[in-house]
C-alpha positions in Angstrom: 29.2 5.2 -43.9 27.9 8.3 -46.0 26.8 11.4 -43.8 23.3 10.4 -45.7 23.5 7.5 -43.9 24.2 8.7 -40.4 21.6 11.4 -40.5 19.4 8.5 -41.6 19.7 6.4 -38.9 20.1 9.7 -36.2 16.4 9.9 -37.9 15.4 6.8 -37.3 16.5 6.5 -33.6 14.7 9.5 -32.8 11.8 8.1 -34.4 11.9 5.4 -32.4 12.7 7.3 -29.3 9.8 9.6 -30.0 7.4 6.5 -30.4 8.3 5.1 -27.0 7.9 8.7 -25.2 4.2 9.2 -26.8 3.5 5.7 -26.2 3.6 6.5 -22.6 1.2 9.4 -23.2 -0.8 7.0 -24.8 -0.8 4.8 -21.8 -1.5 7.7 -19.7 -5.0 8.4 -21.8 -5.9 4.8 -21.7 -5.6 4.7 -17.7 -8.2 7.6 -17.9 -10.4 5.3 -20.4 -9.9 2.7 -17.8 -10.7 4.9 -15.0 -13.9 5.8 -16.8 -14.8 2.4 -17.6 -14.8 1.0 -14.0 -16.3 4.5 -12.5 -19.3 4.4 -15.0 -19.9 0.5 -14.6 -19.3 -0.5 -18.4 -17.0 -3.0 -17.2 -19.2 -4.4 -14.8 -22.2 -4.4 -17.6 -20.2 -6.0 -20.1 -19.1 -8.9 -17.6 -20.5 -12.0 -18.6 -22.6 -10.4 -21.6 -20.6 -11.9 -24.8 -20.5 -10.0 -27.7 -22.9 -7.0 -27.4 -24.0 -4.2 -29.8 -23.2 -0.5 -29.0 -27.2 -0.1 -28.7 -27.2 -3.2 -26.6 -24.7 -1.9 -24.4 -26.4 1.9 -24.2 -29.5 0.1 -23.3 -28.0 -2.2 -20.5 -25.9 0.9 -18.7 -28.1 3.8 -19.1 -25.4 5.5 -21.4 -25.0 7.5 -24.2 -24.8 5.2 -27.4 -22.0 7.6 -29.4 -20.0 7.9 -26.4 -19.9 4.3 -25.8 -18.4 3.7 -29.5 -15.7 5.7 -29.1 -14.8 4.3 -25.5 -15.1 1.1 -26.9 -13.4 1.8 -30.1 -10.5 3.0 -28.0 -10.3 -0.1 -25.8 -10.3 -2.2 -28.7 -7.1 -0.7 -29.8 -5.9 -0.9 -26.3 -6.1 -4.7 -26.8 -8.9 -4.5 -23.4 -11.9 -5.2 -25.4 -12.5 -8.0 -28.2 -13.9 -6.7 -31.3 -16.5 -8.4 -33.6 -17.1 -7.3 -37.2 -20.0 -7.0 -39.1 -20.5 -10.8 -39.6 -23.4 -11.7 -42.1 -24.4 -8.3 -42.2 -25.0 -7.6 -39.0 -23.9 -5.0 -36.2 -20.3 -4.8 -34.8 -20.1 -6.1 -31.4 -17.9 -5.8 -28.9 -17.0 -8.4 -25.8 -15.3 -8.2 -22.7 -13.2 -11.8 -22.4 -13.7 -13.7 -19.2 -10.0 -12.7 -18.6 -10.6 -9.1 -19.0 -13.7 -9.1 -17.0 -11.2 -10.8 -14.0 -8.9 -8.1 -14.3 -11.3 -4.9 -14.9 -14.9 -5.7 -13.4 -14.7 -8.6 -10.7 -13.6 -6.3 -7.6 -14.9 -8.6 -4.9 -14.0 -12.3 -6.2 -10.8 -12.1 -8.4 -7.5 -12.0 -7.0 -6.4 -10.1 -10.4 -8.3 -7.2 -10.2 -6.6 -4.2 -11.2 -9.2 -1.8 -12.0 -9.3 -0.1 -8.7 -5.8 1.2 -9.4 -7.0 3.8 -12.0 -8.7 6.6 -9.9 -8.6 10.2 -9.9 -5.4 11.4 -11.3 -3.3 13.5 -8.9 -4.5 17.1 -8.1 -2.9 20.7 -9.1 -2.0 21.1 -6.1 -0.3 17.7 -5.3 2.0 18.2 -8.4 3.0 21.1 -7.6 3.7 19.8 -4.0 5.6 17.0 -5.9 7.6 19.7 -7.7 8.3 21.8 -4.5 9.8 18.8 -2.8 12.7 18.4 -5.3 13.8 21.8 -4.2 13.3 21.6 -0.6 13.5 17.7 -0.1 10.3 17.5 1.9 7.3 15.5 0.5 3.8 14.7 0.5 2.4 12.7 3.3 -0.5 10.7 2.5 -2.9 13.2 4.6 -1.9 15.5 2.2 -2.4 13.0 -0.9 -6.3 13.4 -0.1 -9.5 11.5 0.1 -8.7 10.4 -3.7 -5.5 8.6 -2.8 -7.0 6.8 0.2 -9.7 5.1 -2.0 -7.3 4.2 -4.7 -4.9 2.3 -2.0 -7.6 0.5 -1.0 -9.2 -0.8 -3.9 -5.7 -1.3 -5.5 -4.7 -3.5 -2.4 -7.7 -4.9 -1.3 -8.3 -8.1 -4.3 -5.1 -10.1 -3.0 -5.6 -9.0 1.0 -9.3 -10.4 0.9 -8.5 -13.6 -1.2 -5.0 -14.7 0.2 -4.9 -13.1 3.9 -7.0 -15.8 5.9 -6.8 -18.6 3.3 -3.2 -19.1 2.6 -1.0 -16.4 4.5 -2.0 -17.0 8.2 -2.1 -20.7 8.0 1.6 -20.5 7.2 2.3 -18.7 10.1 3.6 -20.6 13.1 0.4 -20.8 15.1 -1.3 -18.1 14.9 -4.3 -19.5 13.1 -4.9 -21.3 16.5 -4.4 -18.3 18.4 -6.7 -16.0 16.4 -9.3 -18.4 16.8 -8.7 -18.8 20.3 -9.0 -15.0 20.4 -5.9 -12.8 20.6 -5.1 -9.2 20.5 -4.1 -7.8 17.0 -3.1 -4.1 16.0 -2.3 -2.9 12.3 0.1 -0.3 12.0 -0.5 1.6 9.0 -4.0 -0.2 8.3 -5.4 2.2 5.5 -8.8 1.6 4.3 -9.1 -1.5 6.7 -8.9 -4.3 4.1 -6.4 -6.3 5.8 -7.9 -5.7 9.2 -11.5 -6.6 8.5 -10.5 -9.3 6.8 -9.1 -10.8 9.9 -11.9 -9.5 12.1 -14.5 -11.2 10.1 -12.8 -14.4 10.1 -11.8 -14.7 14.1 -14.3 -13.1 15.7 -13.1 -14.2 19.6 -10.0 -11.9 18.6 -9.9 -8.1 19.1 -9.0 -5.7 16.4 -7.5 -2.2 16.3 -6.3 -0.3 13.0 -4.2 2.8 13.4 -3.1 5.0 10.5 -2.1 8.6 10.3 -4.5 9.4 7.5 -7.6 10.9 8.5 -9.1 9.9 5.1 -7.8 6.3 5.5 -9.4 5.8 9.2 -12.6 7.1 7.7 -13.1 4.5 5.1 -12.3 1.8 7.6 -14.8 3.2 9.9 -17.5 3.2 7.0 -16.3 -0.5 5.9 -17.0 -1.6 9.6 -20.3 0.2 10.0 -21.5 -1.6 6.4 -19.9 -5.0 7.4 -21.6 -5.0 10.8 -18.3 -6.2 12.2 -18.0 -5.5 16.4 -14.6 -6.7 16.7 -12.5 -3.6 15.2 -11.9 -0.4 15.9 -9.7 2.3 14.4 -7.7 5.3 15.9 -5.6 8.1 13.8 -2.3 7.5 15.1 1.2 7.0 14.2 3.1 3.8 14.7 5.3 5.6 17.3 2.2 6.1 19.2 1.7 2.2 19.8 1.9 1.6 23.7 5.5 0.8 25.4 4.3 -2.5 27.3 3.5 -5.7 25.7 0.1 -5.0 24.7 -0.3 -7.2 21.5 0.0 -10.8 20.0 -0.1 -10.0 16.5 1.2 -7.2 14.7 0.5 -6.6 10.7 2.3 -4.1 8.7 0.9 -4.4 5.3 2.7 -2.1 2.0 3.7 0.3 4.4 7.0 0.2 6.4 8.8 1.5 3.1 6.2 4.5 3.5 7.0 5.5 6.8 9.1 8.6 7.6 11.2 7.1 10.8 10.7 3.2 10.3 13.4 2.1 12.7 11.4 3.8 15.4 8.4 2.1 14.5 10.1 -0.8 14.4 11.2 -0.4 17.8 7.5 0.8 19.0 6.3 -2.8 17.9 8.8 -4.3 19.8 8.0 -2.7 22.9 4.3 -3.2 22.2 4.0 -7.2 21.2 3.9 -9.7 23.7 7.1 -12.4 23.8 5.5 -15.0 22.2 3.8 -12.9 19.5 4.2 -12.2 15.7 4.9 -9.7 13.5 3.5 -10.1 10.3 4.9 -7.6 7.1 3.9 -7.7 3.8 6.1 -5.6 1.8 7.1 -4.6 -2.0 8.8 -7.2 -3.8 12.2 -6.0 -4.3 16.2 -6.7 -4.5 18.7 -4.6 -3.0 20.7 -4.4 -6.2 19.0 -1.8 -8.6 20.4 -4.0 -11.6 18.7 -6.9 -10.5 15.7 -4.7 -9.9 15.3 -3.7 -13.9 14.5 -7.3 -14.6 11.3 -6.1 -13.2 8.7 -5.6 -16.1 6.8 -2.7 -13.9 9.8 -1.4 -12.5 9.1 2.3 -13.9 5.2 2.0 -12.2 6.8 1.3 -8.7 9.3 3.6 -9.2 6.2 6.2 -10.5 4.6 4.9 -7.2 8.0 5.7 -5.1 7.9 9.6 -6.6 4.5 10.3 -6.3 3.2 8.5 -2.9 5.5 6.0 -1.3 9.0 7.5 -0.8 7.1 11.0 -0.9 5.4 10.0 2.2 8.9 8.8 3.7 10.5 11.9 3.4 7.4 14.3 4.7 9.3 15.3 7.7 12.6 16.7 7.6 14.5 13.8 9.5 12.5 10.9 7.4 14.6 8.3 6.0 13.2 7.5 2.5 13.1 4.2 2.0 10.2 4.8 -0.6 8.8 1.5 -2.7 11.6 -0.5 -3.0 13.8 0.3 -0.3 12.5 -2.0 2.3 13.8 -5.1 1.0 15.0 -8.3 2.3 18.0 -7.5 3.1 17.3 -3.8 4.6 14.3 -5.5 6.3 15.8 -8.2 8.2 18.8 -5.9 9.4 16.2 -3.2 10.6 14.1 -5.6 12.6 16.9 -7.1 14.3 18.4 -3.9 14.8 14.5 -3.0 16.7 15.3 -5.9 19.0 13.7 -9.0 17.2 15.5 -12.3 17.0 13.4 -14.6 14.6 13.1 -13.4 11.4 11.5 -15.7 8.4 10.8 -14.4 4.7 7.6 -16.4 3.0 6.8 -16.3 -0.4 3.0 -16.7 -1.4 3.9 -16.2 -4.9 2.3 -12.7 -5.0 3.7 -10.8 -7.9 4.3 -7.8 -6.2 5.3 -8.5 -2.6 7.4 -10.7 -0.2 6.0 -11.5 3.2 8.1 -11.9 6.8 6.8 -13.8 9.8 9.1 -11.6 12.7 9.3 -13.0 16.1 10.8 -11.1 19.4 11.8 -14.4 20.8 13.0 -17.4 18.9 11.0 -20.0 20.3 14.1 -22.4 21.0 15.0 -19.4 23.7 12.7 -19.4 26.2 11.3 -16.4 27.8 13.4 -14.0 28.7 14.8 -13.4 32.2 14.4 -9.9 32.4 11.5 -8.0 33.9 9.3 -6.0 31.7 9.6 -3.1 33.5 13.4 -3.4 32.6 13.0 -4.3 29.0 10.9 -1.4 28.5 13.3 0.3 29.7 15.6 -0.8 27.3 13.4 -0.3 24.4 12.9 3.5 25.5 16.8 3.6 25.4 16.9 1.6 22.1 14.3 4.5 20.6 16.7 7.7 22.0 20.0 5.7 20.3 17.9 5.3 16.9 16.4 8.9 17.1 20.6 9.8 17.6 22.3 7.9 14.7 19.4 9.0 12.5 20.2 12.7 13.3 23.8 11.7 12.8 23.1 10.2 9.6 20.9 13.7 8.1 22.5 16.6 7.8 19.0 18.3 7.8 18.1 20.0 11.4 15.0 20.1 13.1 12.9 22.9 13.3 11.9 24.3 16.9 8.4 23.2 16.3 7.5 19.6 15.8 7.6 18.7 12.4 4.8 16.5 11.8 2.5 19.7 13.2 1.4 20.2 9.4 -1.0 17.2 10.1 -3.6 18.4 12.1 -4.2 15.1 14.6 -0.8 14.2 14.6 1.3 14.4 18.2 4.7 16.0 18.8 6.7 12.9 18.9 8.3 14.3 21.6 5.6 13.0 24.3 7.6 10.8 26.6 6.6 7.2 26.0 4.4 7.1 29.2 2.3 9.8 27.6 2.0 8.2 24.3 0.7 4.8 25.9 -1.3 6.5 28.0 -3.0 8.2 24.7 -3.5 5.0 22.3 -5.3 3.1 25.6 -7.3 5.8 25.9 -8.2 5.9 22.5 -6.8 9.3 21.8 -6.2 10.6 18.2 -2.7 11.0 17.6 
């Protein structure tokens, strides 16, 4: 091989790698165009219309023709809009296919809707905060990510929940659907904008529902959605999972796409064990992942998941100095089973509902064959308090970061210091006090 050949190959390699990098820049700008198409209702206007001219789309949407033409051409180049040329001397036309409409336009009726994921990009303050986190080790909570992040998360996670939770997932759980119809107490820990809990509250009016989340923005969205829907059996509180009552209070606990976001999931799991009745069920939905990075590399959107992790999930999980930092792919089946068993649960069953992004776990405090435990609930609660203290101590030993004298959660205005006693937390939760 001559020096010229070596140099040519090097240039080819640089060109291929450079193209890959610029394609990611292209993706950034296509994402912005998708956001505009969703925000301005262009996809919804195109839905079901077949091939349309630019003038026809402008008239139907109320938007300016020249801007639409450039947007449509870009969407055609991205492979999202179909182009019909000047056939028989007519004007060129553009079409959103039925598949494209399901993914980009039909938010309420399609399980595949993805347009809601393309919200506002992070603000300069958030980007600066993430850069600082690489230096300090302390990330940004969902509260600090702001209201746009809360809205984007609600819209991104909502379609599958609305379409699958009640008709597919709940019936697969042992005895849960029957109990919901009869009337039980349910809490959604990390409820976000309330999509899951509202779906359950509508379907099971005899049951009572409480949603908690540390993000004020998410709870505000949930309350707005509840008022719009006229749902009367659901309420919402700004609170953390650790603030659950210490005595058995709930028959069903749900945590959807949030355990990996928590700073101290071990403490939350222990708190859930204290708050769930012995015959209760805990339904966990979390990201489909493997404990081995090499296995995860087969996921075609793995880079996207790690992007979510650095910008939101792991950042939230490290938003306090003692955070465990699981991140988007950190609560895999091996970690999940180990943590819930260490938290006092005895039954762990994994479900695969062909959700491409998530796995589901049905967790129970007591195995059906074990019967009810003989110890009193007072003794059980005391044991849970000891377990929580032990978990705190173990995490402190594992992490070199020391706590400051002030509560690390004081950065968020409505969070209480964790140093409250368990009894104080229980009284606050029952009274509806914000946390």
